C-alpha positions in Angstrom: 91.1 87.5 53.6 91.4 84.0 55.1 91.4 83.1 58.9 90.8 80.3 61.1 87.4 81.5 63.1 85.4 84.4 61.3 83.5 86.5 64.1 80.8 88.2 63.1 79.7 91.0 65.9 81.9 92.8 67.9 79.9 93.0 71.1 80.8 91.2 74.3 80.3 87.7 73.0 82.1 88.2 69.6 85.1 90.2 71.5 85.5 87.7 74.3 85.5 84.9 72.0 88.4 86.5 70.3 90.3 87.0 73.4 90.0 83.2 74.4 91.1 82.3 70.8 94.1 84.6 70.8 95.3 83.3 74.1 95.7 79.6 72.9 97.0 80.6 69.6 94.0 80.5 67.2 93.8 83.3 64.4 90.6 85.0 64.0 89.0 88.0 62.6 86.3 90.1 64.2 83.6 91.9 61.9 81.7 94.5 63.4 78.9 96.7 61.6 78.9 99.7 63.8 81.4 102.2 64.7 83.6 101.9 67.5 82.3 105.0 69.3 78.6 103.3 68.8 79.5 100.0 70.3 81.2 101.5 73.3 78.2 103.5 74.2 75.5 101.2 73.8 73.6 100.7 77.0 73.1 97.2 78.0 73.0 95.0 80.9 75.2 95.7 84.0 74.8 92.5 86.1 77.6 90.0 86.0 77.3 86.4 87.1 80.3 84.8 89.0 81.2 82.8 86.0 81.4 86.2 83.8 83.7 87.8 86.1 85.7 84.6 86.2 85.9 84.4 82.5 86.9 88.2 82.1 89.7 87.6 84.7 90.9 84.7 82.8 91.4 86.5 79.6 93.1 89.4 81.0 90.1 92.0 80.8 89.4 92.5 84.2 91.7 95.4 85.6 89.1 97.8 85.7 86.3 95.5 86.6 88.4 94.7 89.6 88.8 98.4 90.7 85.4 99.7 89.6 82.9 96.8 89.8 80.4 96.5 92.9 80.2 93.3 94.3 76.8 92.3 95.5 76.0 89.6 97.9 72.3 89.3 97.1 69.2 91.1 96.1 66.1 92.6 97.8 62.6 91.5 97.1 59.7 94.1 97.9 56.3 93.3 98.0 53.3 94.0 100.4 55.2 96.9 102.0 57.9 94.5 103.2 61.5 94.1 102.4 63.4 90.8 102.0 67.0 90.2 101.7 68.1 87.2 99.5 71.7 86.4 100.7 73.7 84.8 97.8 76.8 83.8 99.4 75.1 81.8 102.3 72.6 80.2 99.9 75.2 79.4 97.3 78.5 78.6 99.2 80.0 81.8 98.4 79.1 83.0 94.9 78.2 86.5 94.3 77.3 88.9 91.4 79.0 92.2 90.3 77.7 95.4 88.8 79.9 96.5 85.8 78.3 98.0 82.7 78.4 96.2 79.5 79.6 99.3 77.7 82.7 99.1 79.9 83.3 95.3 79.3 83.4 96.4 75.4 85.6 99.2 76.1 87.8 96.9 78.1 87.8 94.1 75.2 88.3 96.7 72.3 91.2 98.2 73.8 92.8 94.8 74.4 91.8 93.6 71.0 93.3 96.6 69.3 96.4 96.6 71.3 97.6 93.0 70.8 94.8 90.9 69.4 93.7 89.7 65.9 92.0 91.8 63.6 88.9 94.0 64.6 87.3 95.7 61.9 84.6 98.4 62.6 82.0 99.3 60.0 82.3 95.8 58.5 78.8 95.0 57.7 78.3 91.2 57.2 76.0 90.3 54.4 76.0 86.6 54.2 77.5 83.3 55.2 77.9 81.4 52.4 78.6 77.5 52.1 78.3 77.0 55.9 78.2 73.1 55.2 81.6 73.2 53.5 85.0 72.9 55.0 85.6 76.5 54.0 82.7 78.7 54.7 82.8 82.4 53.5 81.6 85.5 55.1 80.6 88.3 52.6 81.0 91.8 54.1 81.0 95.4 53.2 83.9 97.5 54.4 85.6 100.6 53.3 83.2 101.1 50.3 83.6 97.6 48.8 82.5 94.0 49.3 85.1 91.7 50.4 85.1 88.1 51.4 86.4 86.3 54.6 87.3 82.7 54.0 87.2 80.7 57.4 87.5 77.2 58.8 84.6 78.3 61.1 82.2 81.2 61.6 80.8 82.3 65.0 77.7 84.3 64.7 77.7 86.6 67.5 75.8 89.5 65.6 72.7 89.6 68.0 69.1 89.0 67.4 69.0 91.3 64.3 71.9 89.9 62.6 72.6 87.7 59.4 74.0 84.6 60.8 70.7 82.8 61.8 69.5 83.5 58.3 72.1 81.0 57.2 70.2 78.1 58.8 68.2 76.1 56.7 64.3 76.6 57.5 63.7 72.9 57.3 66.0 72.1 60.2 65.6 75.1 62.5 63.1 75.8 65.2 62.0 78.9 66.8 60.5 79.2 70.1 59.1 82.6 70.9 56.8 84.4 73.6 56.2 88.2 73.7 55.2 89.5 77.3 52.2 92.2 77.5 54.4 94.8 78.8 57.9 96.7 78.6 60.4 98.3 80.7 60.9 102.0 80.8 64.6 102.3 81.7 66.2 105.4 83.1 69.8 106.5 84.1 70.0 109.2 86.7 73.1 111.3 88.2 72.1 110.3 91.6 73.6 107.9 94.1 71.8 104.7 94.6 69.4 104.5 97.2 70.3 100.9 97.9 73.3 98.6 98.4 72.0 96.0 96.4 69.4 95.7 93.7 65.8 96.0 94.6 63.1 94.1 92.7 59.7 95.5 93.8 56.1 93.9 93.0 53.1 96.1 93.3 49.6 96.3 92.4 50.5 99.1 89.6 53.3 97.1 88.3 56.9 96.1 88.7 59.9 98.4 89.4 63.5 97.7 89.6 66.5 99.9 91.2 69.9 99.1 90.0 73.1 101.2 89.5 75.9 101.7 87.3 78.4 103.5 89.9 78.2 104.9 93.3 77.2 108.0 91.5 74.8 106.9 88.9 71.4 105.0 89.3 69.8 102.7 86.8 66.0 102.3 87.5 63.1 100.5 85.5 59.3 100.7 85.4 56.8 98.3 84.0 54.8 100.1 81.4 52.3 99.2 78.8 53.8 97.9 75.4 53.8 100.8 72.9 55.0 103.4 75.5 57.0 106.1 74.3 59.8 107.6 76.8 58.5 111.1 76.1 55.2 109.9 77.5 56.7 109.9 81.0 58.3 113.3 82.2 60.8 113.0 84.9 58.6 113.9 87.8 56.3 111.4 86.9 58.7 108.9 86.7 60.3 109.6 90.1 56.7 109.7 91.7 55.7 106.4 90.1 59.3 104.9 91.4 58.5 105.9 94.7 55.1 104.5 95.0 56.3 101.1 93.6 59.4 101.1 96.1 57.3 102.0 99.2 57.7 99.9 102.3 56.3 100.2 105.6 60.0 101.4 106.9 62.0 104.4 107.0 63.5 104.5 103.5 63.7 107.4 100.9 64.1 107.2 97.0 66.9 109.6 96.0 66.0 111.9 93.1 68.2 113.4 90.5 68.7 114.6 87.0 67.5 111.9 84.5 69.9 111.6 81.7 68.7 109.0 79.5 65.4 107.1 79.0 64.5 104.1 76.8 61.7 101.5 76.6 62.6 97.8 76.1 60.0 95.3 74.9 60.0 92.0 76.7 60.5 88.7 74.8 61.8 85.2 75.0 63.1 83.5 71.9 65.3 80.6 71.5 66.7 79.3 68.1 67.5 75.5 67.8 70.0 74.2 66.8 72.8 76.6 67.6 75.1 74.8 65.0 74.6 74.3 61.2 77.7 72.9 59.4 80.7 75.2 60.4 78.4 78.0 61.6 77.9 78.5 65.3 75.7 81.0 67.0 76.4 82.5 70.2 74.7 85.2 72.5 71.6 87.0 71.1 71.9 85.5 67.8 70.5 82.2 69.4 68.5 83.3 72.3 66.7 86.5 74.3 65.3 86.6 77.3 63.6 89.2 79.2 65.9 91.2 81.6 64.3 90.5 84.8 66.7 87.4 85.7 69.8 89.3 84.4 70.6 86.5 82.0 71.1 87.9 78.4 74.8 89.0 78.6 75.7 86.1 80.9 74.1 83.6 78.8 76.3 85.0 75.8 79.6 84.8 78.0 78.6 81.1 78.8 78.0 80.0 75.2 81.5 81.7 74.2 83.1 80.0 77.1 81.9 76.6 75.9 82.8 77.5 72.2 86.2 78.8 73.3 87.2 75.6 75.0 85.5 73.5 72.0 88.2 75.5 69.8 91.1 75.1 72.2 90.4 71.3 72.3 90.4 71.2 68.5 93.6 73.3 68.2 95.3 71.1 70.7 94.0 67.5 69.9 92.4 67.6 66.6 89.2 66.7 68.0 85.8 68.2 67.4 84.0 66.1 70.1 83.0 69.4 71.9 82.2 71.3 68.7 79.9 68.5 67.8 78.2 68.8 71.3 78.2 72.5 71.4 74.6 73.3 70.4 73.1 70.6 72.9 75.5 71.5 75.7 74.4 75.2 75.3 70.8 74.9 74.8 70.2 73.0 78.2 71.5 75.8 80.1 69.8 78.3 77.7 66.3 76.6 78.4 67.0 76.7 82.0 67.8 80.4 82.0 64.8 81.1 79.7 62.7 79.1 82.5 64.0 81.5 85.4 63.6 84.5 83.4 60.0 83.5 82.5 59.5 82.8 86.2 60.9 86.0 87.6 58.9 87.9 85.2 55.6 86.4 85.7 56.1 86.5 89.4 56.8 90.3 89.7 54.9 92.0 87.1 51.3 93.1 87.1 49.4 91.3 84.6 47.4 93.2 81.9 43.8 92.0 82.4 45.2 89.6 85.2 42.3 88.7 87.7 42.4 88.5 91.8 43.7 84.8 91.3 46.9 85.6 89.4 47.7 88.3 92.0 47.5 86.0 94.8 49.5 83.3 92.9 52.3 86.0 92.6 52.3 86.6 96.3 52.5 82.9 97.1 55.5 82.6 95.1 57.1 85.7 96.7 56.2 84.3 100.3 57.5 80.8 99.5 60.9 82.4 98.3 61.1 84.5 101.4 60.0 81.8 103.9 61.8 78.4 102.7 65.6 78.3 102.4 65.3 75.6 99.7 63.2 78.2 97.4 65.5 81.0 98.2 68.5 78.9 97.3 66.9 77.8 94.0 66.5 81.5 93.1 70.3 82.4 94.3 71.5 79.5 92.3 69.8 80.5 89.1 70.5 84.3 89.6 74.4 84.0 90.4 74.6 81.3 87.4 74.3 77.7 87.0 77.6 75.8 86.3 79.1 75.3 82.8 77.8 72.1 81.3 81.4 70.9 80.9 
C-alpha cells in the first residue's frame, strides 16, 4: 500500500487528523489495531474545550455534538463545606466548555470516515515504523492474517501511550519526563440524572471527588482511592456513601443515587516525550504525552496537536513549505507543558496527599481561597480550563 500520510491509531486524534487531511485533498490511510466495536465503546474523557468543539465543527463532525452536547458555563469548587462557582464566559471573554463523550466523538468520526473518507482499517495492528529518517518511511502492520506494508511520505503516530510509534525514536535523542501520583481514581457510570448543572470538584480531608455527567440521564462520578485499588473493593453502597460525604456542603443539596452500570480504576500519571518529531514520523496525543484527568486536558491536548499537524500538512500541500512541520514539535511542546503544569497544579490542590501533613493541607486551602477570592487567579484557572490558544 502507498499513501501520503500513514496514520497509526483510530482514536480521536488519528480520526480527526484524517478528516482534516481529507478536506484539503491529502490522501491518508488509518490503521487501527482494535475492532470498530471496541473503539466505539471505549470509555474516555467527555469534557471538550472551546477549541476542540470548534475543530469538530470545522471538519463537519459536530452534528450530534450540537444536538446532544451539554454546554457548561463554568465549574464548581467545593471545599470547607462551601461551594464556589467559577464563571468561564465572564472570566474568559465568552469561552465555554462542552460535555460530549469521547465514545460519541469516535462514532461520529468513524461514520464520516467510512462514508466518504480515506481508508480506515480496523484490526490492523502496526508492528513497526521503519526508515523514519528517509523520504519514504514504511509502516509494517498485520491485517487479515498476514503482514503488510504501508509506504508513506509521512507517518503520524496517534496510537496512544502503549503504541509502537514512540519506539521508533532513537534513545540517544529522546527525553522522557514522568511523574506517578500516589493515588488513583475510581470512576463510575450511573443511570441517574446529574445532581448538578456543572462539574463539581470537591476537596475534602478524606480525598477528592468529581461529579460529571454523560447526558441528562447518566452521571459520571469519581473518587480518589489508593493505588492498587480494585473496582470490586468498592460495593455500590460504599461508593454512594463516600461520594455523598465528600460532596457535602453547609447548604440544602442532595446527591442523587441510581444503578451503577460501570466501574473502573485509573492510575494518575504525567508523562511527556520530547521531541514529538523524528525524521518524517510525528507523534500526536497520548503517544507523546499523558496528563492526570483532573484538568480535563488529555483529549483536548490530542486535538490541539492534530490541529497544528493538520495545518502543517495543509501548508505543505498548498505551498510546498515544510516550515510548520519543522516547527511542529516545538510549537506543541510549549502548550503540552502548560497543560501538564495546569493538570499537576489542579491535582495537587484537590487531592489528599498520602502521608501529607497539616502544612500541606493548609497550603491546599490557601490555593483554593486564592482562586475563589481573586478575579485574577480565577481568570487564570478559567483560561487554562477552557483551553489556551493554539501556538500559530
